[in-house]
Rosetta silent file (secondary structure, phi, psi, omega in degrees, C-alpha in Angstrom):
SEQUENCE: MKLASSCRSAAHFMVDRPEASRLRFGLLCGGRRGRDSCGFSGRPHRHYAKANIAVTTFEGGEEMSSSTPEASDEVRRPVLHHVTFRTGRLQEMIDWYGNLVGVRPLFQFEGGAWLTNDAANHRIAFLFAPEIADDPDLRIHSGMHHSAFEYVHLDDLLLTWERLDKQGIKPHFAVDHGLTTSIYYVDPDGNSVELQADNFGDWAASSEFMRSSPYFAKNPIGQPVDPCKMLEARRAGMDAKEVQRRAYAGEFPPEEEYDVRFGKAA
SCORE:     score description
SCORE:     0.000 S_00000001
   1 L     0.000  128.103 -176.759  -53.512   58.989  -85.656 S_00000001
   2 L   -75.064  124.167 -179.837  -51.861   62.116  -87.014 S_00000001
   3 L  -124.411   13.681 -175.681  -48.737   61.390  -89.042 S_00000001
   4 L   -62.930  156.100  179.478  -48.443   64.661  -90.962 S_00000001
   5 L    92.211  145.291  178.120  -45.040   66.311  -91.576 S_00000001
   6 L   -79.081  141.735  179.780  -41.832   64.846  -92.937 S_00000001
   7 L   -73.902   -9.290  175.214  -39.587   63.014  -90.481 S_00000001
   8 L   -89.202  -10.577 -176.051  -36.646   64.859  -92.062 S_00000001
   9 L   -67.929  147.675  176.660  -38.242   68.218  -91.285 S_00000001
  10 L   -84.922   -8.547 -179.947  -36.689   70.471  -88.649 S_00000001
  11 L   -65.838  145.488 -178.625  -40.158   71.622  -87.585 S_00000001
  12 L   -77.913  131.898  176.101  -41.201   70.451  -84.128 S_00000001
  13 L  -135.927   77.159 -173.585  -43.852   67.729  -84.039 S_00000001
  14 L   -83.418  135.844  178.868  -44.055   66.782  -80.389 S_00000001
  15 L  -119.378   97.998 -177.158  -46.305   63.907  -79.380 S_00000001
  16 L  -125.248   45.601  179.421  -46.978   64.088  -75.672 S_00000001
  17 L  -117.293  147.327 -174.976  -50.444   62.602  -75.463 S_00000001
  18 H   -55.786  -41.066 -174.668  -51.360   59.355  -73.686 S_00000001
  19 H   -67.184  -20.560  177.501  -52.824   57.649  -76.771 S_00000001
  20 H   -94.701   -1.992 -174.519  -49.524   58.097  -78.610 S_00000001
  21 L  -127.139   15.945 -178.807  -47.458   56.939  -75.665 S_00000001
  22 L   -63.976  137.899  171.328  -49.268   53.842  -74.413 S_00000001
  23 E  -108.307  160.013 -175.015  -47.066   51.007  -73.287 S_00000001
  24 L   -56.599  -36.311 -175.929  -48.216   47.415  -73.148 S_00000001
  25 L   -91.758   11.979  173.373  -48.424   47.395  -69.348 S_00000001
  26 E   155.362  176.469  179.043  -50.464   50.579  -68.986 S_00000001
  27 L   -85.640  145.097  174.428  -51.236   54.169  -69.843 S_00000001
  28 L   -60.465  135.350  175.976  -48.719   56.950  -69.487 S_00000001
  29 L  -152.925  157.043 -176.627  -49.378   58.928  -66.355 S_00000001
  30 L   -95.498  170.210  177.978  -47.572   61.442  -64.225 S_00000001
  31 L  -153.502  154.602  174.897  -46.563   61.391  -60.614 S_00000001
  32 E  -120.571  153.054 -175.498  -45.266   63.735  -57.920 S_00000001
  33 L   -55.403  128.728  173.934  -42.853   62.927  -55.182 S_00000001
  34 L    84.179   -2.476  178.280  -44.465   61.174  -52.248 S_00000001
  35 E  -150.791  162.678 -176.329  -47.904   60.703  -53.804 S_00000001
  36 L  -104.472  123.622  176.709  -49.642   58.913  -56.660 S_00000001
  37 L  -111.720   20.839 -179.881  -51.322   60.970  -59.383 S_00000001
  38 L   -97.750    9.961  179.058  -52.141   57.950  -61.577 S_00000001
  39 L    82.637   15.922  179.323  -55.519   57.377  -59.979 S_00000001
  40 L   -68.405  131.774 -172.058  -54.360   54.524  -57.756 S_00000001
  41 L  -125.674   25.600 -179.424  -57.026   53.876  -55.132 S_00000001
  42 L    86.086    9.916 -179.497  -55.672   51.042  -53.015 S_00000001
  43 L  -123.094   84.408 -178.057  -56.759   48.392  -55.512 S_00000001
  44 L   -61.641  147.913  178.789  -53.660   46.987  -57.234 S_00000001
  45 L   -72.552  127.550  177.635  -54.151   45.359  -60.617 S_00000001
  46 L   -86.024  132.761  179.287  -54.044   41.566  -60.325 S_00000001
  47 L  -119.273    1.192 -173.784  -51.996   39.854  -63.023 S_00000001
  48 L  -118.521  156.271  174.287  -51.842   36.332  -61.642 S_00000001
  49 L   -74.902  136.685 -178.015  -54.217   33.399  -61.419 S_00000001
  50 L   -81.659  146.864  175.068  -55.504   32.968  -57.884 S_00000001
  51 L   -68.231  160.764 -179.148  -54.994   29.735  -55.949 S_00000001
  52 L   -82.306   69.630  179.767  -58.047   27.667  -55.190 S_00000001
  53 L  -135.297  161.118 -179.289  -58.462   29.042  -51.681 S_00000001
  54 L   -65.896  149.001  179.874  -61.066   31.134  -49.924 S_00000001
  55 E  -129.779  159.967  173.561  -60.778   34.884  -50.271 S_00000001
  56 E  -135.917  178.980 -178.381  -62.088   37.922  -48.458 S_00000001
  57 E  -126.231  151.751  171.752  -61.999   41.634  -49.242 S_00000001
  58 L  -115.887  177.643 -177.003  -60.619   44.705  -47.568 S_00000001
  59 L   -55.709  127.550 -176.513  -61.594   48.342  -47.977 S_00000001
  60 L   109.242  -13.420  172.062  -61.323   49.233  -51.653 S_00000001
  61 L    96.451   -5.331 -177.781  -62.606   45.902  -52.892 S_00000001
  62 L   -73.599  140.880 -178.770  -59.360   43.961  -53.348 S_00000001
  63 E   -86.112  141.797  175.531  -59.513   40.244  -52.588 S_00000001
  64 E  -134.298  155.296  178.569  -57.191   38.646  -50.056 S_00000001
  65 E   -68.632  138.792  175.030  -56.740   35.070  -48.869 S_00000001
  66 L  -116.403   10.797  177.745  -58.656   34.153  -45.694 S_00000001
  67 L  -132.067  163.893 -178.633  -57.273   30.621  -45.399 S_00000001
  68 L   -79.450  124.186 -179.550  -53.848   29.089  -44.892 S_00000001
  69 L   -69.361  139.063  179.395  -52.216   28.106  -48.211 S_00000001
  70 L   -85.044  152.229  178.138  -51.248   24.457  -48.468 S_00000001
  71 L   -60.691  142.358 -178.359  -47.750   23.339  -49.475 S_00000001
  72 L  -154.569  145.371  175.201  -47.346   22.792  -53.200 S_00000001
  73 L   -89.174    0.693 -179.721  -44.576   22.051  -55.693 S_00000001
  74 L   -65.045  136.573  174.621  -46.375   24.134  -58.305 S_00000001
  75 L   -79.877  114.977  177.195  -44.328   27.017  -59.717 S_00000001
  76 L   -83.051  121.600 -172.492  -46.345   30.174  -59.058 S_00000001
  77 L   -96.231  107.850  175.458  -45.736   32.484  -61.996 S_00000001
  78 L   -82.748  177.523  172.632  -45.523   36.209  -61.157 S_00000001
  79 L  -108.163  151.814  176.282  -45.259   39.009  -63.707 S_00000001
  80 L   -65.502  126.792 -172.742  -42.207   41.193  -64.160 S_00000001
  81 L  -105.697  -46.105 -177.151  -42.885   44.322  -62.137 S_00000001
  82 L  -159.620  166.470  170.678  -39.855   46.643  -62.242 S_00000001
  83 E  -122.910  147.970 -178.894  -36.132   46.993  -62.785 S_00000001
  84 E  -123.612  133.455 -178.851  -33.753   48.785  -60.421 S_00000001
  85 E  -114.462  140.724  163.864  -30.537   50.534  -61.429 S_00000001
  86 E   -82.561  139.770 -179.077  -27.525   51.644  -59.417 S_00000001
  87 E  -153.312  151.230  170.435  -26.499   55.118  -60.535 S_00000001
  88 L  -106.227    8.237 -178.546  -24.279   58.056  -59.714 S_00000001
  89 L  -128.297   61.937 -170.494  -26.495   60.335  -61.858 S_00000001
  90 H   -56.139  -58.455 -174.710  -29.819   60.238  -60.059 S_00000001
  91 H   -67.119  -35.819  178.507  -31.540   63.337  -61.425 S_00000001
  92 H   -63.668  -40.708  178.984  -30.111   62.896  -64.913 S_00000001
  93 H   -69.080  -40.370  176.434  -31.438   59.342  -65.067 S_00000001
  94 H   -58.470  -47.210 -177.972  -34.857   60.417  -63.742 S_00000001
  95 H   -66.366  -39.841 -176.111  -35.084   63.130  -66.386 S_00000001
  96 H   -66.555  -47.372  179.933  -33.839   60.900  -69.205 S_00000001
  97 H   -70.297  -30.062  174.528  -36.301   58.071  -68.588 S_00000001
  98 H   -62.944  -40.512  177.737  -39.086   60.577  -68.050 S_00000001
  99 H   -70.653  -34.703 -176.663  -38.398   61.982  -71.502 S_00000001
 100 H   -72.432  -54.051 -171.627  -38.066   58.524  -73.045 S_00000001
 101 H  -129.577   12.434  173.116  -41.144   56.710  -71.758 S_00000001
 102 L    77.387   16.948  175.506  -43.032   59.141  -69.533 S_00000001
 103 L   -73.852  145.889  177.811  -42.106   57.705  -66.138 S_00000001
 104 E  -134.078  144.596 -178.819  -42.411   60.116  -63.207 S_00000001
 105 E   -71.061  128.751  169.827  -41.216   59.666  -59.626 S_00000001
 106 E   -82.576  -27.519  174.797  -43.873   58.783  -57.100 S_00000001
 107 E  -152.320  137.970  179.165  -41.237   59.248  -54.422 S_00000001
 108 E  -140.849  138.813  173.560  -37.703   60.618  -54.524 S_00000001
 109 E  -142.406 -176.522 -173.176  -35.095   61.201  -51.839 S_00000001
 110 L   -65.246  -19.838 -177.983  -31.344   61.736  -51.748 S_00000001
 111 L  -101.824    3.096  179.786  -30.666   57.996  -52.028 S_00000001
 112 E   161.186 -169.701 -178.990  -32.939   57.086  -54.901 S_00000001
 113 E  -161.807  153.212  175.599  -36.337   57.240  -56.568 S_00000001
 114 E  -121.670  124.653 -172.579  -39.263   55.052  -57.625 S_00000001
 115 E  -124.233  149.767  177.604  -40.875   55.892  -60.973 S_00000001
 116 E  -145.777  160.057  170.752  -43.934   54.709  -62.886 S_00000001
 117 L  -131.805   18.886  175.051  -45.916   55.464  -66.028 S_00000001
 118 L  -148.401 -155.695 -175.139  -48.984   53.365  -65.232 S_00000001
 119 L   -80.298   -9.809  178.280  -51.001   52.205  -62.205 S_00000001
 120 L   -68.198  152.797 -179.454  -48.121   50.220  -60.687 S_00000001
 121 L   -67.605  -28.405  168.490  -46.383   51.790  -57.696 S_00000001
 122 L  -163.968  150.421  175.690  -43.140   51.738  -59.692 S_00000001
 123 L  -116.297  -28.127  176.299  -41.713   50.321  -62.927 S_00000001
 124 E  -131.628  140.809  173.466  -38.175   51.704  -62.633 S_00000001
 125 E  -131.849  150.332  177.178  -36.180   52.425  -59.492 S_00000001
 126 E  -125.355  134.021  171.634  -32.814   54.104  -58.993 S_00000001
 127 E  -110.831  124.870 -171.813  -30.444   53.651  -56.055 S_00000001
 128 E  -111.051  136.912  167.921  -27.944   56.508  -55.807 S_00000001
 129 L  -148.523  133.939 -175.239  -24.476   56.763  -54.302 S_00000001
 130 L   -64.321  -21.243 -178.484  -21.934   59.379  -55.420 S_00000001
 131 L   -84.120   -5.893  177.880  -19.110   56.809  -55.528 S_00000001
 132 L   -65.893  128.290 -175.245  -20.828   54.680  -58.176 S_00000001
 133 L  -119.600  158.494  176.344  -18.685   54.835  -61.312 S_00000001
 134 L   -67.916  150.795  177.509  -19.127   53.872  -64.955 S_00000001
 135 L  -100.100  108.621 -178.197  -17.843   50.479  -66.084 S_00000001
 136 L   -66.123  -18.985  179.989  -15.500   50.967  -69.071 S_00000001
 137 L  -109.708   27.638 -178.072  -15.814   47.255  -69.887 S_00000001
 138 H   -52.880  -39.471 -174.723  -19.602   47.068  -69.545 S_00000001
 139 H   -63.523  -26.415 -176.069  -19.955   45.595  -73.046 S_00000001
 140 H  -112.941    7.445  175.716  -17.917   42.499  -72.208 S_00000001
 141 L   -96.726  147.449  177.743  -19.027   41.947  -68.611 S_00000001
 142 L   -65.791  152.934 -178.549  -21.875   39.614  -67.747 S_00000001
 143 L   146.377 -174.605 -178.528  -25.158   41.255  -66.820 S_00000001
 144 L   -72.938  134.552  176.850  -28.335   42.590  -68.328 S_00000001
 145 L   -81.783  -44.550  179.940  -28.052   43.855  -71.905 S_00000001
 146 E  -160.114  158.525  165.660  -31.252   45.931  -71.941 S_00000001
 147 E  -100.246  169.227 -174.951  -34.661   46.600  -70.467 S_00000001
 148 E  -147.065  146.859  175.137  -37.664   47.015  -72.781 S_00000001
 149 E  -127.660  141.141 -176.173  -40.962   48.880  -73.098 S_00000001
 150 E  -117.283  131.422  174.250  -43.702   47.949  -75.561 S_00000001
 151 E   -91.551  157.186  179.630  -46.092   50.217  -77.432 S_00000001
 152 L   -71.669  -35.351 -171.928  -49.522   49.124  -78.611 S_00000001
 153 L  -134.073  149.079  177.427  -48.986   50.280  -82.213 S_00000001
 154 H   -56.158  -38.074 -178.748  -46.082   50.737  -84.618 S_00000001
 155 H   -60.322  -38.248  177.586  -47.057   54.398  -85.100 S_00000001
 156 H   -59.768  -42.379  179.659  -46.490   55.090  -81.384 S_00000001
 157 H   -64.601  -47.225 -176.810  -42.984   53.676  -81.718 S_00000001
 158 H   -68.603  -36.822  177.459  -42.142   55.634  -84.887 S_00000001
 159 H   -68.966  -34.048  174.656  -43.529   58.903  -83.537 S_00000001
 160 H   -66.125  -42.263  175.325  -41.476   58.435  -80.381 S_00000001
 161 H   -55.757  -45.562 -177.559  -38.387   57.866  -82.545 S_00000001
 162 H   -63.933  -44.022  179.824  -39.144   61.141  -84.382 S_00000001
 163 H   -59.669  -45.504 -179.468  -39.672   63.102  -81.158 S_00000001
 164 H   -69.359  -36.934  179.706  -36.379   61.873  -79.729 S_00000001
 165 H   -60.995  -38.467  179.021  -34.542   62.378  -83.013 S_00000001
 166 H   -68.877  -18.633  175.570  -35.492   66.068  -82.987 S_00000001
 167 L   -91.719    1.001 -178.624  -33.912   66.299  -79.533 S_00000001
 168 L    83.331   12.631  178.808  -30.692   64.797  -80.868 S_00000001
 169 L   -93.593  111.140 -174.417  -31.283   61.445  -79.148 S_00000001
 170 L  -106.164  143.670  176.161  -30.245   58.766  -81.618 S_00000001
 171 L   -75.381  151.797  174.143  -30.769   55.009  -81.339 S_00000001
 172 L   -92.445   -9.841  179.692  -27.788   52.698  -81.270 S_00000001
 173 E  -162.325  137.214  172.495  -29.799   49.960  -82.990 S_00000001
 174 E  -137.833  130.540 -169.624  -33.106   49.689  -84.853 S_00000001
 175 E  -153.471  146.215  166.771  -34.282   46.317  -86.105 S_00000001
 176 E   -96.013  108.281 -178.315  -37.269   44.293  -87.218 S_00000001
 177 L   -78.644   -2.886 -172.935  -36.875   41.143  -85.136 S_00000001
 178 L    94.461  -55.461  177.092  -39.751   39.464  -86.982 S_00000001
 179 L   -84.509  -30.187  177.752  -41.849   39.299  -83.848 S_00000001
 180 E  -137.901  157.529  163.271  -41.298   42.982  -82.946 S_00000001
 181 E  -100.122  126.665 -168.743  -40.052   46.211  -84.449 S_00000001
 182 E  -134.090  138.605  177.230  -37.505   47.503  -81.945 S_00000001
 183 E  -126.942  127.846 -173.008  -35.468   50.675  -81.427 S_00000001
 184 E  -111.188  137.817  178.526  -32.677   50.696  -78.836 S_00000001
 185 E  -125.347  165.322  178.178  -31.239   53.691  -76.961 S_00000001
 186 E  -114.592  124.466  179.824  -28.413   54.187  -74.457 S_00000001
 187 L   -79.782  173.432 -175.833  -29.206   55.865  -71.138 S_00000001
 188 L   -59.274  -22.433  178.667  -26.754   58.240  -69.372 S_00000001
 189 L   -92.104   -0.997  179.620  -25.180   55.330  -67.474 S_00000001
 190 L    93.412    6.549  175.835  -24.590   53.275  -70.619 S_00000001
 191 L   -81.197  141.487  175.080  -27.504   50.863  -70.204 S_00000001
 192 E   -85.744  145.542  175.289  -29.442   49.905  -73.305 S_00000001
 193 E  -136.970  132.521 -176.333  -33.229   50.260  -73.346 S_00000001
 194 E  -101.857  134.657  167.642  -35.493   48.897  -76.056 S_00000001
 195 E  -110.401  129.986 -172.716  -38.714   50.481  -77.301 S_00000001
 196 E  -141.105  161.479  170.420  -40.771   48.007  -79.290 S_00000001
 197 E  -133.439  133.014  179.570  -44.086   47.277  -80.992 S_00000001
 198 E   -68.670  126.112 -177.130  -45.372   43.738  -81.500 S_00000001
 199 L   -68.956  -17.750 -178.501  -45.554   43.054  -85.244 S_00000001
 200 L  -103.373  -15.386 -175.769  -48.603   40.834  -84.785 S_00000001
 201 L    66.588   18.959 -173.839  -50.441   42.909  -82.181 S_00000001
 202 L  -157.394  115.606 -177.677  -50.980   39.620  -80.375 S_00000001
 203 H   -61.921  -34.556  179.485  -48.544   37.930  -77.991 S_00000001
 204 H   -63.808  -42.335 -178.762  -49.907   34.469  -78.865 S_00000001
 205 H   -69.736  -42.287  179.912  -49.235   35.042  -82.569 S_00000001
 206 H   -70.114  -31.115  175.521  -45.770   36.511  -82.079 S_00000001
 207 H   -66.735  -41.388  177.821  -44.890   33.677  -79.686 S_00000001
 208 H   -65.309  -35.493  175.749  -45.953   31.123  -82.283 S_00000001
 209 H   -59.884  -44.805  178.428  -43.806   32.939  -84.862 S_00000001
 210 H   -61.099  -42.033 -176.105  -40.783   32.511  -82.585 S_00000001
 211 H   -70.183  -37.602 -164.815  -41.504   28.829  -82.054 S_00000001
 212 H  -121.138  -12.345 -174.574  -42.245   27.790  -85.621 S_00000001
 213 L   -74.507  126.193  174.825  -41.043   30.314  -88.229 S_00000001
 214 H   -66.702  -26.952  178.391  -38.130   29.084  -90.398 S_00000001
 215 H   -67.482  -41.507  178.862  -37.267   32.732  -91.060 S_00000001
 216 H   -68.666  -39.981  179.092  -36.791   33.390  -87.353 S_00000001
 217 H   -61.905  -36.058 -179.319  -34.787   30.184  -86.903 S_00000001
 218 H   -75.272  -34.802 -176.583  -32.485   31.264  -89.733 S_00000001
 219 L  -142.012   78.986 -175.207  -32.078   34.851  -88.486 S_00000001
 220 L   -71.527  -15.445  175.996  -33.201   35.276  -84.853 S_00000001
 221 L   -80.782  -44.098  176.351  -31.756   38.802  -84.561 S_00000001
 222 L   110.173 -164.164 -173.062  -33.638   40.154  -87.558 S_00000001
 223 E  -109.900  117.168  175.209  -33.274   42.864  -90.166 S_00000001
 224 E   -57.416  142.957 -175.503  -31.758   46.287  -89.323 S_00000001
 225 L  -134.717  162.725  172.971  -34.106   49.108  -90.317 S_00000001
 226 L  -106.843  109.107 -178.336  -34.217   52.873  -90.719 S_00000001
 227 H   -58.022  -33.098 -179.351  -37.131   54.241  -88.636 S_00000001
 228 H   -63.904  -42.847  178.826  -37.264   57.406  -90.742 S_00000001
 229 H   -64.541  -36.408  177.975  -37.867   55.422  -93.938 S_00000001
 230 H   -67.039  -41.258  179.199  -40.589   53.442  -92.196 S_00000001
 231 H   -67.511  -38.420  176.722  -42.284   56.627  -90.974 S_00000001
 232 H   -61.785  -40.209  177.937  -42.071   58.160  -94.451 S_00000001
 233 H   -63.889  -41.106  177.423  -43.785   55.050  -95.850 S_00000001
 234 H   -63.730  -41.636 -178.964  -46.579   55.337  -93.276 S_00000001
 235 H   -71.032  -20.562  175.210  -47.072   59.021  -94.116 S_00000001
 236 L   -82.093   -3.734  174.827  -47.222   58.125  -97.803 S_00000001
 237 L   106.304    2.839  179.558  -50.222   55.948  -96.970 S_00000001
 238 L   -71.492  135.076  178.465  -48.685   52.495  -96.633 S_00000001
 239 L   -61.833  145.955 -177.486  -50.511   50.254  -94.161 S_00000001
 240 H   -58.812  -39.804  179.214  -48.626   49.526  -90.930 S_00000001
 241 H   -64.621  -36.969  178.088  -48.672   45.774  -91.585 S_00000001
 242 H   -69.872  -37.949  175.497  -47.196   46.328  -95.046 S_00000001
 243 H   -59.888  -45.387  179.191  -44.507   48.586  -93.594 S_00000001
 244 H   -64.022  -40.899  179.401  -43.611   45.846  -91.123 S_00000001
 245 H   -62.570  -45.573 -179.032  -43.587   43.193  -93.847 S_00000001
 246 H   -69.559  -34.136  177.145  -41.285   45.243  -96.067 S_00000001
 247 H   -62.110  -43.513 -179.455  -39.040   46.161  -93.145 S_00000001
 248 H   -68.299  -25.371  177.688  -38.525   42.479  -92.350 S_00000001
 249 L   -82.921   -2.349  176.883  -37.785   41.877  -96.032 S_00000001
 250 L    87.996   20.579 -176.470  -34.959   44.434  -95.866 S_00000001
 251 L   -87.867   -4.986  176.678  -36.600   47.241  -97.861 S_00000001
 252 L  -125.704   62.129 -175.415  -35.866   49.972  -95.266 S_00000001
 253 L   -71.838  152.032  177.345  -32.132   49.506  -94.576 S_00000001
 254 L   -72.506  154.448  178.759  -30.227   51.953  -92.366 S_00000001
 255 L   -75.582  -28.824 -179.198  -27.855   54.444  -93.968 S_00000001
 256 L  -128.940  157.398  179.506  -25.092   53.593  -91.462 S_00000001
 257 L   -72.978  138.568  179.334  -24.121   50.471  -89.568 S_00000001
 258 L   -85.999  164.254  173.225  -25.490   50.215  -86.044 S_00000001
 259 L  -112.764  111.580 -177.064  -23.641   49.329  -82.846 S_00000001
 260 L   -78.847   -4.102  176.629  -25.508   46.573  -80.991 S_00000001
 261 L    56.136   52.021  179.258  -23.354   47.205  -77.892 S_00000001
 262 L  -142.031  121.256 -175.485  -22.540   43.560  -77.359 S_00000001
 263 L    79.978 -175.555 -178.072  -18.967   42.312  -77.094 S_00000001
 264 L   -65.989  142.927  179.324  -15.910   44.365  -77.867 S_00000001
 265 L   -65.729  146.190 -179.343  -16.424   47.486  -79.946 S_00000001
 266 L   -69.800    0.000    0.000  -15.366   47.204  -83.571 S_00000001
């Protein structure tokens, strides 16, 4: 993976290739209104364990149940598929998230849009009405704090930080949570969105860290970091795992205090 150039440099180093923009739930891909350009062929990706019932197939090869499911108290566990936002800035939000994580609308109309960056039919949706207004007390009202996207590798995260930084898009928080390295941004409507990379590269390992690590129990938020210092260390030849270890130890502190956008502003 190419990491040449200083992250302080004003020279443009744009990374707009799929391998540098992979998210945990799929490859970056584009879309045009009203049609799918991600190679979707009528065969949705299955993410759940199938019940012990007979199945059949329809055109395209996907399996479907051919028997009546019996009543059960078992909790059927789905996967998180998408988040939907109300907005009064439809096109601005479409453009902003497209620049952030490569989502593109598969369909858009005057009342909203459905966007994806992988094989799913949508990962983000927007519902638009011109009377929707900003909430000046968003920080102290109940609701979702942020949505999150995960990269396969720390380098993808740091290169994305650099690309956005050159556009003047600054994070409101960057932190090594122990289980992930995470950089948070604010969208045009004031919602926070997290970009992260798993520090273990393995959900089982990072989950076990959360359950059993005394360091996490003592400090579950983690250590604030400076992404630029981390990227400089990688370009100097430091291994990604060592960068993550030192970040969690507090060796890449930010130059200024972050705003976590939780509770009343200081």
